[in-house]
C-alpha positions as CSV (number, residue, x, y, z in Angstrom):
1,X,77.9,83.5,78.7
2,X,74.7,84.4,81.0
3,X,76.6,84.1,84.0
4,X,79.5,86.8,82.5
5,X,76.7,89.4,81.4
6,X,75.0,89.1,85.1
7,X,78.6,89.7,86.7
8,X,79.0,92.8,84.4
9,X,75.5,93.9,85.4
10,X,75.8,93.4,89.1
11,X,79.6,95.5,88.4
12,X,77.9,98.3,86.6
13,X,75.3,98.7,89.7
14,X,78.3,98.3,92.3
15,X,80.1,100.9,90.4
16,X,77.1,103.5,90.4
17,X,75.8,102.9,94.1
18,X,79.8,103.1,95.3
19,X,79.8,106.3,93.7
20,X,76.6,107.4,95.2
21,X,78.0,106.6,98.8
22,X,81.1,108.6,97.8
23,X,79.3,111.6,96.4
24,X,76.5,111.4,99.1
25,X,79.1,111.9,102.0
26,X,80.6,115.2,100.4
27,X,77.0,116.4,100.5
28,X,76.2,115.1,104.0
29,X,79.8,117.3,105.2
30,X,78.4,120.1,103.4
31,X,74.9,119.7,105.2
32,X,76.3,119.4,108.5
33,X,78.9,122.2,108.1
34,X,76.0,124.3,107.3
35,X,74.2,123.2,110.0
36,X,76.9,124.4,112.4
37,X,77.1,127.4,110.8
38,X,73.6,128.4,111.9
39,X,71.7,127.3,108.6
40,X,69.1,125.5,110.5
41,X,67.0,122.4,111.3
42,X,67.0,121.9,107.5
43,X,70.5,121.5,107.1
44,X,70.6,118.7,109.9
45,X,67.6,117.3,108.1
46,X,69.3,117.2,105.0
47,X,72.1,115.6,106.5
48,X,70.1,113.1,108.0
49,X,68.0,112.1,104.8
50,X,71.3,112.2,103.0
51,X,72.6,109.3,104.9
52,X,69.8,107.5,106.5
53,X,68.2,107.2,103.1
54,X,70.4,107.8,100.2
55,X,73.8,106.5,101.3
56,X,72.8,103.6,103.8
57,X,70.4,102.5,100.9
58,X,73.5,102.7,98.4
59,X,75.6,100.7,100.4
60,X,73.0,97.8,101.0
61,X,72.8,97.4,97.2
62,X,76.4,97.7,97.0
63,X,76.4,94.8,99.2
64,X,74.0,92.9,97.1
65,X,75.4,93.9,93.9
66,X,79.0,93.0,95.1
67,X,77.8,89.3,96.2
68,X,76.2,88.5,92.6
69,X,79.2,90.2,90.7
70,X,82.0,88.9,93.0
71,X,80.6,85.8,94.1
72,X,83.2,83.1,94.6
73,X,85.9,85.9,94.5
74,X,85.3,86.4,98.5
75,X,88.4,89.7,98.6
76,X,85.9,91.8,96.7
77,X,82.7,90.5,98.2
78,X,84.0,90.9,101.7
79,X,85.1,94.7,100.5
80,X,81.1,95.4,99.7
81,X,80.2,93.9,102.8
82,X,82.6,95.9,104.6
83,X,81.2,99.1,103.4
84,X,77.5,98.1,104.6
85,X,79.2,97.4,108.0
86,X,81.0,100.5,108.2
87,X,78.1,102.6,107.3
88,X,75.9,100.9,109.8
89,X,78.8,101.5,112.6
90,X,78.6,104.9,111.4
91,X,75.1,105.4,111.9
92,X,75.1,104.3,115.5
93,X,78.0,106.6,116.5
94,X,75.7,109.7,115.9
95,X,74.6,111.5,119.0
96,X,71.0,110.7,119.7
97,X,68.9,114.1,119.7
98,X,67.7,113.5,123.2
99,X,71.1,113.4,124.6
100,X,74.2,114.8,122.9
101,X,76.7,114.0,125.6
102,X,80.0,112.0,124.8
103,X,81.3,114.2,122.0
104,X,84.7,112.5,121.9
105,X,82.8,109.1,120.6
106,X,80.3,110.9,118.7
107,X,83.3,112.6,116.4
108,X,83.9,108.7,115.3
109,X,81.0,109.4,113.4
110,X,82.5,112.1,111.2
111,X,86.0,109.9,111.2
112,X,83.5,106.9,110.0
113,X,82.0,108.6,107.2
114,X,85.5,109.5,106.3
115,X,86.4,105.7,106.0
116,X,83.0,105.1,104.2
117,X,83.9,107.5,101.6
118,X,87.4,106.3,101.0
119,X,86.3,102.1,101.1
120,X,83.7,102.9,98.5
121,X,86.0,105.2,96.2
122,X,88.0,101.9,96.5
123,X,85.2,99.9,95.4
124,X,84.3,102.2,92.8
125,X,88.0,102.4,91.4
126,X,88.0,98.2,91.2
127,X,84.9,98.6,89.5
128,X,86.2,101.0,86.7
129,X,89.1,98.7,86.0
130,X,86.8,95.4,86.0
131,X,84.7,97.2,83.4
132,X,87.7,98.4,81.4
133,X,87.0,102.2,82.0
134,X,90.0,102.9,83.2
135,X,93.6,102.2,82.2
136,X,95.8,100.2,84.5
137,X,96.3,96.6,85.0
138,X,92.7,95.1,84.8
139,X,92.1,92.9,88.0
140,X,91.1,89.6,88.0
141,X,87.5,88.4,87.1
142,X,85.4,86.4,89.3
143,X,85.1,82.8,88.1
144,X,81.9,82.1,86.8
145,X,79.6,79.7,88.7
146,X,79.3,76.0,87.9
147,X,77.0,75.3,85.2
């Protein structure tokens, strides 16, 4: 019973922070578009703060809560880990402030942001089904840990 409750709480945490990642990526896209349109340094700072602190920290929480919620259900534990890996790679694809060359490579920063948002949406959708908040076939729950 305690293990099932722990899994349910961890699944809720996973859902909330995966949703924050999805919403945060849209805010980041807005901030960088505002910067590119001449809004100034404040828009770029907001883009960096949202991605570096809010989204990446949320990805880490998704990883940790995913390991707790889906222990022994490695497919979904791995998907939660993959979100953190994609998010980290995506950060390193951003152009450095002192040398913004290699635009083709740094363009992958935006592409990976879309992949991060998509993967976080898949995780959130799975969590909604697990928690019974969305109609459709309910996915198989992770087995409870041994007593």
